[in-house]
PDB file of N, CA, C and O in Angstrom:
ATOM      1  N   MET A   1     -47.550  24.190  53.218  1.00  0.00           N
ATOM      2  CA  MET A   1     -46.140  24.092  53.538  1.00  0.00           C
ATOM      3  C   MET A   1     -45.600  22.701  53.187  1.00  0.00           C
ATOM      4  O   MET A   1     -44.510  22.562  52.632  1.00  0.00           O
ATOM      5  N   GLU A   2     -46.370  21.703  53.516  1.00  0.00           N
ATOM      6  CA  GLU A   2     -45.948  20.345  53.197  1.00  0.00           C
ATOM      7  C   GLU A   2     -45.860  20.151  51.679  1.00  0.00           C
ATOM      8  O   GLU A   2     -44.958  19.468  51.195  1.00  0.00           O
ATOM      9  N   ALA A   3     -46.762  20.731  50.950  1.00  0.00           N
ATOM     10  CA  ALA A   3     -46.755  20.627  49.485  1.00  0.00           C
ATOM     11  C   ALA A   3     -45.503  21.298  48.910  1.00  0.00           C
ATOM     12  O   ALA A   3     -44.884  20.783  47.979  1.00  0.00           O
ATOM     13  N   ARG A   4     -45.137  22.462  49.480  1.00  0.00           N
ATOM     14  CA  ARG A   4     -43.927  23.142  49.004  1.00  0.00           C
ATOM     15  C   ARG A   4     -42.688  22.313  49.296  1.00  0.00           C
ATOM     16  O   ARG A   4     -41.789  22.220  48.460  1.00  0.00           O
ATOM     17  N   LEU A   5     -42.639  21.719  50.462  1.00  0.00           N
ATOM     18  CA  LEU A   5     -41.505  20.878  50.833  1.00  0.00           C
ATOM     19  C   LEU A   5     -41.407  19.665  49.897  1.00  0.00           C
ATOM     20  O   LEU A   5     -40.320  19.316  49.436  1.00  0.00           O
ATOM     21  N   THR A   6     -42.521  19.046  49.630  1.00  0.00           N
ATOM     22  CA  THR A   6     -42.550  17.894  48.714  1.00  0.00           C
ATOM     23  C   THR A   6     -42.098  18.317  47.328  1.00  0.00           C
ATOM     24  O   THR A   6     -41.319  17.613  46.685  1.00  0.00           O
ATOM     25  N   GLU A   7     -42.578  19.461  46.864  1.00  0.00           N
ATOM     26  CA  GLU A   7     -42.194  19.964  45.542  1.00  0.00           C
ATOM     27  C   GLU A   7     -40.702  20.295  45.498  1.00  0.00           C
ATOM     28  O   GLU A   7     -40.042  20.028  44.494  1.00  0.00           O
ATOM     29  N   THR A   8     -40.174  20.863  46.554  1.00  0.00           N
ATOM     30  CA  THR A   8     -38.746  21.181  46.627  1.00  0.00           C
ATOM     31  C   THR A   8     -37.912  19.903  46.583  1.00  0.00           C
ATOM     32  O   THR A   8     -36.892  19.840  45.897  1.00  0.00           O
ATOM     33  N   ILE A   9     -38.348  18.902  47.311  1.00  0.00           N
ATOM     34  CA  ILE A   9     -37.629  17.622  47.319  1.00  0.00           C
ATOM     35  C   ILE A   9     -37.654  16.995  45.920  1.00  0.00           C
ATOM     36  O   ILE A   9     -36.628  16.515  45.439  1.00  0.00           O
ATOM     37  N   ARG A  10     -38.807  16.998  45.277  1.00  0.00           N
ATOM     38  CA  ARG A  10     -38.924  16.442  43.923  1.00  0.00           C
ATOM     39  C   ARG A  10     -38.039  17.207  42.937  1.00  0.00           C
ATOM     40  O   ARG A  10     -37.368  16.609  42.096  1.00  0.00           O
ATOM     41  N   SER A  11     -38.047  18.512  43.052  1.00  0.00           N
ATOM     42  CA  SER A  11     -37.238  19.346  42.169  1.00  0.00           C
ATOM     43  C   SER A  11     -35.754  19.059  42.363  1.00  0.00           C
ATOM     44  O   SER A  11     -35.002  18.921  41.398  1.00  0.00           O
ATOM     45  N   THR A  12     -35.352  18.973  43.610  1.00  0.00           N
ATOM     46  CA  THR A  12     -33.955  18.678  43.922  1.00  0.00           C
ATOM     47  C   THR A  12     -33.570  17.292  43.412  1.00  0.00           C
ATOM     48  O   THR A  12     -32.484  17.100  42.865  1.00  0.00           O
ATOM     49  N   GLN A  13     -34.465  16.339  43.595  1.00  0.00           N
ATOM     50  CA  GLN A  13     -34.202  14.983  43.127  1.00  0.00           C
ATOM     51  C   GLN A  13     -34.064  14.951  41.601  1.00  0.00           C
ATOM     52  O   GLN A  13     -33.183  14.270  41.076  1.00  0.00           O
ATOM     53  N   THR A  14     -34.915  15.672  40.898  1.00  0.00           N
ATOM     54  CA  THR A  14     -34.845  15.743  39.437  1.00  0.00           C
ATOM     55  C   THR A  14     -33.533  16.373  38.986  1.00  0.00           C
ATOM     56  O   THR A  14     -32.900  15.891  38.046  1.00  0.00           O
ATOM     57  N   GLU A  15     -33.126  17.444  39.651  1.00  0.00           N
ATOM     58  CA  GLU A  15     -31.857  18.095  39.319  1.00  0.00           C
ATOM     59  C   GLU A  15     -30.682  17.157  39.573  1.00  0.00           C
ATOM     60  O   GLU A  15     -29.750  17.094  38.772  1.00  0.00           O
ATOM     61  N   LEU A  16     -30.727  16.430  40.687  1.00  0.00           N
ATOM     62  CA  LEU A  16     -29.653  15.488  41.001  1.00  0.00           C
ATOM     63  C   LEU A  16     -29.583  14.360  39.973  1.00  0.00           C
ATOM     64  O   LEU A  16     -28.498  13.944  39.567  1.00  0.00           O
ATOM     65  N   GLU A  17     -30.734  13.879  39.562  1.00  0.00           N
ATOM     66  CA  GLU A  17     -30.763  12.834  38.543  1.00  0.00           C
ATOM     67  C   GLU A  17     -30.145  13.334  37.233  1.00  0.00           C
ATOM     68  O   GLU A  17     -29.366  12.625  36.596  1.00  0.00           O
ATOM     69  N   ALA A  18     -30.497  14.545  36.844  1.00  0.00           N
ATOM     70  CA  ALA A  18     -29.969  15.120  35.609  1.00  0.00           C
ATOM     71  C   ALA A  18     -28.456  15.282  35.712  1.00  0.00           C
ATOM     72  O   ALA A  18     -27.737  14.961  34.765  1.00  0.00           O
ATOM     73  N   ARG A  19     -27.967  15.769  36.837  1.00  0.00           N
ATOM     74  CA  ARG A  19     -26.523  15.932  37.018  1.00  0.00           C
ATOM     75  C   ARG A  19     -25.808  14.581  37.036  1.00  0.00           C
ATOM     76  O   ARG A  19     -24.717  14.436  36.484  1.00  0.00           O
ATOM     77  N   LEU A  20     -26.436  13.603  37.676  1.00  0.00           N
ATOM     78  CA  LEU A  20     -25.853  12.268  37.739  1.00  0.00           C
ATOM     79  C   LEU A  20     -25.768  11.656  36.337  1.00  0.00           C
ATOM     80  O   LEU A  20     -24.749  11.068  35.975  1.00  0.00           O
ATOM     81  N   ILE A  21     -26.824  11.794  35.563  1.00  0.00           N
ATOM     82  CA  ILE A  21     -26.824  11.272  34.190  1.00  0.00           C
ATOM     83  C   ILE A  21     -25.738  11.947  33.369  1.00  0.00           C
ATOM     84  O   ILE A  21     -25.029  11.285  32.610  1.00  0.00           O
ATOM     85  N   GLU A  22     -25.603  13.244  33.513  1.00  0.00           N
ATOM     86  CA  GLU A  22     -24.571  13.980  32.782  1.00  0.00           C
ATOM     87  C   GLU A  22     -23.175  13.498  33.166  1.00  0.00           C
ATOM     88  O   GLU A  22     -22.327  13.309  32.294  1.00  0.00           O
ATOM     89  N   LYS A  23     -22.929  13.300  34.451  1.00  0.00           N
ATOM     90  CA  LYS A  23     -21.617  12.819  34.909  1.00  0.00           C
ATOM     91  C   LYS A  23     -21.355  11.404  34.399  1.00  0.00           C
ATOM     92  O   LYS A  23     -20.230  11.078  34.021  1.00  0.00           O
ATOM     93  N   MET A  24     -22.386  10.568  34.387  1.00  0.00           N
ATOM     94  CA  MET A  24     -22.215   9.207  33.887  1.00  0.00           C
ATOM     95  C   MET A  24     -21.865   9.224  32.398  1.00  0.00           C
ATOM     96  O   MET A  24     -21.026   8.443  31.950  1.00  0.00           O
ATOM     97  N   ARG A  25     -22.489  10.090  31.650  1.00  0.00           N
ATOM     98  CA  ARG A  25     -22.174  10.207  30.225  1.00  0.00           C
ATOM     99  C   ARG A  25     -20.756  10.731  30.024  1.00  0.00           C
ATOM    100  O   ARG A  25     -20.049  10.288  29.119  1.00  0.00           O
ATOM    101  N   ASP A  26     -20.343  11.666  30.863  1.00  0.00           N
ATOM    102  CA  ASP A  26     -18.967  12.173  30.785  1.00  0.00           C
ATOM    103  C   ASP A  26     -17.966  11.046  31.059  1.00  0.00           C
ATOM    104  O   ASP A  26     -16.951  10.937  30.371  1.00  0.00           O
ATOM    105  N   MET A  27     -18.251  10.211  32.060  1.00  0.00           N
ATOM    106  CA  MET A  27     -17.371   9.094  32.385  1.00  0.00           C
ATOM    107  C   MET A  27     -17.329   8.100  31.227  1.00  0.00           C
ATOM    108  O   MET A  27     -16.271   7.572  30.882  1.00  0.00           O
ATOM    109  N   GLN A  28     -18.486   7.859  30.641  1.00  0.00           N
ATOM    110  CA  GLN A  28     -18.559   6.941  29.510  1.00  0.00           C
ATOM    111  C   GLN A  28     -17.713   7.459  28.342  1.00  0.00           C
ATOM    112  O   GLN A  28     -16.999   6.695  27.693  1.00  0.00           O
ATOM    113  N   THR A  29     -17.803   8.748  28.089  1.00  0.00           N
ATOM    114  CA  THR A  29     -17.028   9.362  27.015  1.00  0.00           C
ATOM    115  C   THR A  29     -15.533   9.229  27.288  1.00  0.00           C
ATOM    116  O   THR A  29     -14.768   8.893  26.384  1.00  0.00           O
ATOM    117  N   GLU A  30     -15.117   9.486  28.511  1.00  0.00           N
ATOM    118  CA  GLU A  30     -13.700   9.370  28.865  1.00  0.00           C
ATOM    119  C   GLU A  30     -13.196   7.935  28.695  1.00  0.00           C
ATOM    120  O   GLU A  30     -12.091   7.708  28.203  1.00  0.00           O
ATOM    121  N   LEU A  31     -14.017   6.978  29.108  1.00  0.00           N
ATOM    122  CA  LEU A  31     -13.629   5.577  28.933  1.00  0.00           C
ATOM    123  C   LEU A  31     -13.477   5.226  27.453  1.00  0.00           C
ATOM    124  O   LEU A  31     -12.510   4.572  27.061  1.00  0.00           O
ATOM    125  N   LEU A  32     -14.425   5.659  26.645  1.00  0.00           N
ATOM    126  CA  LEU A  32     -14.348   5.375  25.214  1.00  0.00           C
ATOM    127  C   LEU A  32     -13.124   6.020  24.579  1.00  0.00           C
ATOM    128  O   LEU A  32     -12.483   5.423  23.715  1.00  0.00           O
ATOM    129  N   ARG A  33     -12.802   7.223  25.001  1.00  0.00           N
ATOM    130  CA  ARG A  33     -11.596   7.885  24.482  1.00  0.00           C
ATOM    131  C   ARG A  33     -10.345   7.112  24.877  1.00  0.00           C
ATOM    132  O   ARG A  33      -9.428   6.939  24.074  1.00  0.00           O
ATOM    133  N   GLY A  34     -10.319   6.655  26.109  1.00  0.00           N
ATOM    134  CA  GLY A  34      -9.173   5.868  26.583  1.00  0.00           C
ATOM    135  C   GLY A  34      -9.021   4.570  25.813  1.00  0.00           C
ATOM    136  O   GLY A  34      -7.914   4.199  25.421  1.00  0.00           O
ATOM    137  N   PHE A  35     -10.132   3.878  25.597  1.00  0.00           N
ATOM    138  CA  PHE A  35     -10.080   2.635  24.832  1.00  0.00           C
ATOM    139  C   PHE A  35      -9.648   2.895  23.389  1.00  0.00           C
ATOM    140  O   PHE A  35      -8.903   2.103  22.812  1.00  0.00           O
ATOM    141  N   ALA A  36     -10.108   3.987  22.814  1.00  0.00           N
ATOM    142  CA  ALA A  36      -9.735   4.320  21.435  1.00  0.00           C
ATOM    143  C   ALA A  36      -8.233   4.572  21.339  1.00  0.00           C
ATOM    144  O   ALA A  36      -7.585   4.106  20.403  1.00  0.00           O
ATOM    145  N   ALA A  37      -7.682   5.302  22.295  1.00  0.00           N
ATOM    146  CA  ALA A  37      -6.240   5.584  22.297  1.00  0.00           C
ATOM    147  C   ALA A  37      -5.452   4.284  22.463  1.00  0.00           C
ATOM    148  O   ALA A  37      -4.452   4.070  21.778  1.00  0.00           O
ATOM    149  N   PHE A  38      -5.896   3.431  23.358  1.00  0.00           N
ATOM    150  CA  PHE A  38      -5.232   2.143  23.570  1.00  0.00           C
ATOM    151  C   PHE A  38      -5.313   1.292  22.304  1.00  0.00           C
ATOM    152  O   PHE A  38      -4.337   0.656  21.906  1.00  0.00           O
ATOM    153  N   SER A  39      -6.466   1.291  21.691  1.00  0.00           N
ATOM    154  CA  SER A  39      -6.679   0.504  20.471  1.00  0.00           C
ATOM    155  C   SER A  39      -5.761   0.962  19.344  1.00  0.00           C
ATOM    156  O   SER A  39      -5.229   0.134  18.606  1.00  0.00           O
ATOM    157  N   GLU A  40      -5.573   2.255  19.206  1.00  0.00           N
ATOM    158  CA  GLU A  40      -4.685   2.777  18.160  1.00  0.00           C
ATOM    159  C   GLU A  40      -3.260   2.276  18.363  1.00  0.00           C
ATOM    160  O   GLU A  40      -2.597   1.869  17.409  1.00  0.00           O
ATOM    161  N   GLY A  41      -2.800   2.305  19.593  1.00  0.00           N
ATOM    162  CA  GLY A  41      -1.453   1.807  19.899  1.00  0.00           C
ATOM    163  C   GLY A  41      -1.320   0.325  19.607  1.00  0.00           C
ATOM    164  O   GLY A  41      -0.310  -0.111  19.056  1.00  0.00           O
ATOM    165  N   GLN A  42      -2.321  -0.448  19.967  1.00  0.00           N
ATOM    166  CA  GLN A  42      -2.291  -1.884  19.711  1.00  0.00           C
ATOM    167  C   GLN A  42      -2.321  -2.176  18.213  1.00  0.00           C
ATOM    168  O   GLN A  42      -1.657  -3.103  17.747  1.00  0.00           O
ATOM    169  N   THR A  43      -3.082  -1.396  17.467  1.00  0.00           N
ATOM    170  CA  THR A  43      -3.156  -1.580  16.020  1.00  0.00           C
ATOM    171  C   THR A  43      -1.795  -1.333  15.385  1.00  0.00           C
ATOM    172  O   THR A  43      -1.373  -2.079  14.501  1.00  0.00           O
ATOM    173  N   ILE A  44      -1.113  -0.293  15.832  1.00  0.00           N
ATOM    174  CA  ILE A  44       0.230   0.002  15.311  1.00  0.00           C
ATOM    175  C   ILE A  44       1.190  -1.142  15.632  1.00  0.00           C
ATOM    176  O   ILE A  44       1.970  -1.562  14.778  1.00  0.00           O
ATOM    177  N   ARG A  45       1.129  -1.641  16.864  1.00  0.00           N
ATOM    178  CA  ARG A  45       2.004  -2.759  17.241  1.00  0.00           C
ATOM    179  C   ARG A  45       1.703  -4.000  16.398  1.00  0.00           C
ATOM    180  O   ARG A  45       2.618  -4.693  15.954  1.00  0.00           O
ATOM    181  N   LEU A  46       0.435  -4.271  16.185  1.00  0.00           N
ATOM    182  CA  LEU A  46       0.048  -5.434  15.397  1.00  0.00           C
ATOM    183  C   LEU A  46       0.535  -5.301  13.959  1.00  0.00           C
ATOM    184  O   LEU A  46       1.021  -6.271  13.379  1.00  0.00           O
ATOM    185  N   ARG A  47       0.411  -4.122  13.387  1.00  0.00           N
ATOM    186  CA  ARG A  47       0.905  -3.909  12.023  1.00  0.00           C
ATOM    187  C   ARG A  47       2.410  -4.121  11.944  1.00  0.00           C
ATOM    188  O   ARG A  47       2.906  -4.674  10.962  1.00  0.00           O
ATOM    189  N   LYS A  48       3.141  -3.686  12.966  1.00  0.00           N
ATOM    190  CA  LYS A  48       4.591  -3.882  12.987  1.00  0.00           C
ATOM    191  C   LYS A  48       4.923  -5.366  13.057  1.00  0.00           C
ATOM    192  O   LYS A  48       5.816  -5.838  12.354  1.00  0.00           O
ATOM    193  N   VAL A  49       4.210  -6.098  13.899  1.00  0.00           N
ATOM    194  CA  VAL A  49       4.453  -7.539  14.010  1.00  0.00           C
ATOM    195  C   VAL A  49       4.159  -8.218  12.670  1.00  0.00           C
ATOM    196  O   VAL A  49       4.916  -9.085  12.233  1.00  0.00           O
ATOM    197  N   GLU A  50       3.076  -7.829  12.029  1.00  0.00           N
ATOM    198  CA  GLU A  50       2.743  -8.409  10.733  1.00  0.00           C
ATOM    199  C   GLU A  50       3.816  -8.086   9.692  1.00  0.00           C
ATOM    200  O   GLU A  50       4.187  -8.947   8.895  1.00  0.00           O
ATOM    201  N   ALA A  51       4.308  -6.865   9.700  1.00  0.00           N
ATOM    202  CA  ALA A  51       5.367  -6.487   8.759  1.00  0.00           C
ATOM    203  C   ALA A  51       6.646  -7.263   9.048  1.00  0.00           C
ATOM    204  O   ALA A  51       7.314  -7.732   8.126  1.00  0.00           O
ATOM    205  N   ASP A  52       6.986  -7.399  10.326  1.00  0.00           N
ATOM    206  CA  ASP A  52       8.184  -8.158  10.699  1.00  0.00           C
ATOM    207  C   ASP A  52       8.054  -9.611  10.251  1.00  0.00           C
ATOM    208  O   ASP A  52       9.009 -10.200   9.745  1.00  0.00           O
ATOM    209  N   GLN A  53       6.873 -10.181  10.439  1.00  0.00           N
ATOM    210  CA  GLN A  53       6.641 -11.574  10.030  1.00  0.00           C
ATOM    211  C   GLN A  53       6.775 -11.715   8.522  1.00  0.00           C
ATOM    212  O   GLN A  53       7.364 -12.676   8.027  1.00  0.00           O
ATOM    213  N   SER A  54       6.227 -10.756   7.802  1.00  0.00           N
ATOM    214  CA  SER A  54       6.313 -10.781   6.341  1.00  0.00           C
ATOM    215  C   SER A  54       7.774 -10.689   5.894  1.00  0.00           C
ATOM    216  O   SER A  54       8.199 -11.410   4.991  1.00  0.00           O
ATOM    217  N   ASN A  55       8.538  -9.799   6.531  1.00  0.00           N
ATOM    218  CA  ASN A  55       9.965  -9.661   6.207  1.00  0.00           C
ATOM    219  C   ASN A  55      10.723 -10.940   6.521  1.00  0.00           C
ATOM    220  O   ASN A  55      11.607 -11.350   5.768  1.00  0.00           O
ATOM    221  N   LEU A  56      10.371 -11.570   7.638  1.00  0.00           N
ATOM    222  CA  LEU A  56      11.026 -12.823   8.019  1.00  0.00           C
ATOM    223  C   LEU A  56      10.709 -13.913   7.003  1.00  0.00           C
ATOM    224  O   LEU A  56      11.594 -14.676   6.617  1.00  0.00           O
ATOM    225  N   ASP A  57       9.449 -13.991   6.566  1.00  0.00           N
ATOM    226  CA  ASP A  57       9.067 -14.977   5.554  1.00  0.00           C
ATOM    227  C   ASP A  57       9.845 -14.754   4.261  1.00  0.00           C
ATOM    228  O   ASP A  57      10.320 -15.711   3.649  1.00  0.00           O
ATOM    229  N   ALA A  58       9.976 -13.506   3.844  1.00  0.00           N
ATOM    230  CA  ALA A  58      10.713 -13.191   2.618  1.00  0.00           C
ATOM    231  C   ALA A  58      12.186 -13.558   2.770  1.00  0.00           C
ATOM    232  O   ALA A  58      12.786 -14.107   1.846  1.00  0.00           O
ATOM    233  N   ALA A  59      12.766 -13.261   3.918  1.00  0.00           N
ATOM    234  CA  ALA A  59      14.174 -13.578   4.152  1.00  0.00           C
ATOM    235  C   ALA A  59      14.389 -15.087   4.151  1.00  0.00           C
ATOM    236  O   ALA A  59      15.363 -15.577   3.580  1.00  0.00           O
ATOM    237  N   LEU A  60      13.479 -15.824   4.791  1.00  0.00           N
ATOM    238  CA  LEU A  60      13.620 -17.285   4.814  1.00  0.00           C
ATOM    239  C   LEU A  60      13.469 -17.873   3.417  1.00  0.00           C
ATOM    240  O   LEU A  60      14.195 -18.797   3.051  1.00  0.00           O
ATOM    241  N   SER A  61      12.546 -17.352   2.648  1.00  0.00           N
ATOM    242  CA  SER A  61      12.376 -17.829   1.269  1.00  0.00           C
ATOM    243  C   SER A  61      13.643 -17.582   0.465  1.00  0.00           C
ATOM    244  O   SER A  61      14.063 -18.440  -0.311  1.00  0.00           O
ATOM    245  N   GLY A  62      14.249 -16.426   0.642  1.00  0.00           N
ATOM    246  CA  GLY A  62      15.500 -16.115  -0.051  1.00  0.00           C
ATOM    247  C   GLY A  62      16.610 -17.065   0.337  1.00  0.00           C
ATOM    248  O   GLY A  62      17.372 -17.520  -0.516  1.00  0.00           O
ATOM    249  N   ARG A  63      16.707 -17.363   1.611  1.00  0.00           N
ATOM    250  CA  ARG A  63      17.760 -18.271   2.083  1.00  0.00           C
ATOM    251  C   ARG A  63      17.545 -19.687   1.565  1.00  0.00           C
ATOM    252  O   ARG A  63      18.498 -20.368   1.186  1.00  0.00           O
ATOM    253  N   VAL A  64      16.299 -20.124   1.550  1.00  0.00           N
ATOM    254  CA  VAL A  64      15.999 -21.455   1.020  1.00  0.00           C
ATOM    255  C   VAL A  64      16.352 -21.516  -0.461  1.00  0.00           C
ATOM    256  O   VAL A  64      16.904 -22.512  -0.928  1.00  0.00           O
ATOM    257  N   ASN A  65      16.039 -20.459  -1.195  1.00  0.00           N
ATOM    258  CA  ASN A  65      16.390 -20.428  -2.626  1.00  0.00           C
ATOM    259  C   ASN A  65      17.891 -20.528  -2.832  1.00  0.00           C
ATOM    260  O   ASN A  65      18.349 -21.246  -3.722  1.00  0.00           O
ATOM    261  N   VAL A  66      18.659 -19.818  -2.021  1.00  0.00           N
ATOM    262  CA  VAL A  66      20.125 -19.886  -2.119  1.00  0.00           C
ATOM    263  C   VAL A  66      20.607 -21.307  -1.836  1.00  0.00           C
ATOM    264  O   VAL A  66      21.453 -21.830  -2.561  1.00  0.00           O
ATOM    265  N   LEU A  67      20.080 -21.924  -0.801  1.00  0.00           N
ATOM    266  CA  LEU A  67      20.481 -23.293  -0.461  1.00  0.00           C
ATOM    267  C   LEU A  67      20.113 -24.279  -1.569  1.00  0.00           C
ATOM    268  O   LEU A  67      20.898 -25.170  -1.894  1.00  0.00           O
ATOM    269  N   GLU A  68      18.927 -24.121  -2.146  1.00  0.00           N
ATOM    270  CA  GLU A  68      18.514 -25.006  -3.234  1.00  0.00           C
ATOM    271  C   GLU A  68      19.428 -24.834  -4.451  1.00  0.00           C
ATOM    272  O   GLU A  68      19.792 -25.815  -5.099  1.00  0.00           O
ATOM    273  N   ARG A  69      19.791 -23.602  -4.755  1.00  0.00           N
ATOM    274  CA  ARG A  69      20.682 -23.334  -5.880  1.00  0.00           C
ATOM    275  C   ARG A  69      22.053 -23.966  -5.632  1.00  0.00           C
ATOM    276  O   ARG A  69      22.625 -24.569  -6.540  1.00  0.00           O
ATOM    277  N   ARG A  70      22.580 -23.838  -4.429  1.00  0.00           N
ATOM    278  CA  ARG A  70      23.884 -24.426  -4.096  1.00  0.00           C
ATOM    279  C   ARG A  70      23.834 -25.950  -4.169  1.00  0.00           C
ATOM    280  O   ARG A  70      24.762 -26.596  -4.656  1.00  0.00           O
ATOM    281  N   LEU A  71      22.726 -26.512  -3.670  1.00  0.00           N
ATOM    282  CA  LEU A  71      22.580 -27.968  -3.718  1.00  0.00           C
ATOM    283  C   LEU A  71      22.521 -28.448  -5.169  1.00  0.00           C
ATOM    284  O   LEU A  71      23.118 -29.467  -5.516  1.00  0.00           O
ATOM    285  N   LEU A  72      21.802 -27.711  -6.007  1.00  0.00           N
ATOM    286  CA  LEU A  72      21.738 -28.071  -7.430  1.00  0.00           C
ATOM    287  C   LEU A  72      23.122 -28.006  -8.071  1.00  0.00           C
ATOM    288  O   LEU A  72      23.468 -28.885  -8.860  1.00  0.00           O
ATOM    289  N   GLU A  73      23.909 -27.000  -7.756  1.00  0.00           N
ATOM    290  CA  GLU A  73      25.270 -26.887  -8.296  1.00  0.00           C
ATOM    291  C   GLU A  73      26.124 -28.078  -7.865  1.00  0.00           C
ATOM    292  O   GLU A  73      26.882 -28.626  -8.666  1.00  0.00           O
ATOM    293  N   ILE A  74      26.001 -28.472  -6.615  1.00  0.00           N
ATOM    294  CA  ILE A  74      26.759 -29.634  -6.113  1.00  0.00           C
ATOM    295  C   ILE A  74      26.314 -30.899  -6.836  1.00  0.00           C
ATOM    296  O   ILE A  74      27.143 -31.713  -7.244  1.00  0.00           O
ATOM    297  N   GLU A  75      25.008 -31.060  -6.991  1.00  0.00           N
ATOM    298  CA  GLU A  75      24.494 -32.246  -7.671  1.00  0.00           C
ATOM    299  C   GLU A  75      24.955 -32.277  -9.129  1.00  0.00           C
ATOM    300  O   GLU A  75      25.279 -33.342  -9.655  1.00  0.00           O
ATOM    301  N   LEU A  76      24.984 -31.115  -9.780  1.00  0.00           N
ATOM    302  CA  LEU A  76      25.454 -31.047 -11.164  1.00  0.00           C
ATOM    303  C   LEU A  76      26.926 -31.418 -11.252  1.00  0.00           C
ATOM    304  O   LEU A  76      27.319 -32.144 -12.164  1.00  0.00           O
ATOM    305  N   ARG A  77      27.743 -30.941 -10.333  1.00  0.00           N
ATOM    306  CA  ARG A  77      29.181 -31.250 -10.327  1.00  0.00           C
ATOM    307  C   ARG A  77      29.421 -32.743 -10.101  1.00  0.00           C
ATOM    308  O   ARG A  77      30.331 -33.335 -10.682  1.00  0.00           O
ATOM    309  N   LEU A  78      28.592 -33.336  -9.250  1.00  0.00           N
ATOM    310  CA  LEU A  78      28.770 -34.759  -8.940  1.00  0.00           C
ATOM    311  C   LEU A  78      28.079 -35.659  -9.961  1.00  0.00           C
ATOM    312  O   LEU A  78      28.211 -36.882  -9.908  1.00  0.00           O
ATOM    313  N   GLY A  79      27.347 -35.054 -10.885  1.00  0.00           N
ATOM    314  CA  GLY A  79      26.662 -35.842 -11.915  1.00  0.00           C
ATOM    315  C   GLY A  79      25.435 -36.556 -11.402  1.00  0.00           C
ATOM    316  O   GLY A  79      25.042 -37.584 -11.954  1.00  0.00           O
ATOM    317  N   LEU A  80      24.824 -36.035 -10.358  1.00  0.00           N
ATOM    318  CA  LEU A  80      23.647 -36.695  -9.785  1.00  0.00           C
ATOM    319  C   LEU A  80      22.340 -36.215 -10.413  1.00  0.00           C
ATOM    320  O   LEU A  80      21.271 -36.736 -10.092  1.00  0.00           O
ATOM    321  N   VAL A  81      22.416 -35.241 -11.292  1.00  0.00           N
ATOM    322  CA  VAL A  81      21.207 -34.677 -11.898  1.00  0.00           C
ATOM    323  C   VAL A  81      21.248 -34.950 -13.395  1.00  0.00           C
ATOM    324  O   VAL A  81      22.319 -34.923 -14.002  1.00  0.00           O
ATOM    325  N   GLY A  82      20.112 -35.209 -13.984  1.00  0.00           N
ATOM    326  CA  GLY A  82      20.021 -35.365 -15.440  1.00  0.00           C
ATOM    327  C   GLY A  82      20.152 -36.793 -15.898  1.00  0.00           C
ATOM    328  O   GLY A  82      20.354 -37.022 -17.090  1.00  0.00           O
ATOM    329  N   GLY A  83      20.050 -37.764 -15.022  1.00  0.00           N
ATOM    330  CA  GLY A  83      20.037 -39.154 -15.412  1.00  0.00           C
ATOM    331  C   GLY A  83      21.383 -39.704 -15.807  1.00  0.00           C
ATOM    332  O   GLY A  83      21.432 -40.722 -16.498  1.00  0.00           O
ATOM    333  N   LYS A  84      22.484 -39.085 -15.405  1.00  0.00           N
ATOM    334  CA  LYS A  84      23.832 -39.551 -15.745  1.00  0.00           C
ATOM    335  C   LYS A  84      24.294 -40.659 -14.856  1.00  0.00           C
ATOM    336  O   LYS A  84      25.409 -41.156 -15.018  1.00  0.00           O
TER     337      LYS A  84
END
């Protein structure tokens, strides 16, 4: 009788361990899925920020070019360019 009780306890313990391991793996999977979803959103936001920065750089370069062209026109009118 004692042997049967010991065997029953061991069997139950083994089953509980297996169920616990399975639940832990399920939790791990859910966490990884959550992190993956969060990561995708962050990647999209980062790409948008990079695109916005690139657009801002292009716009600033364009504005600087316009200012340089205007300054050159003023210098030409005043005779400050070309060694005059």
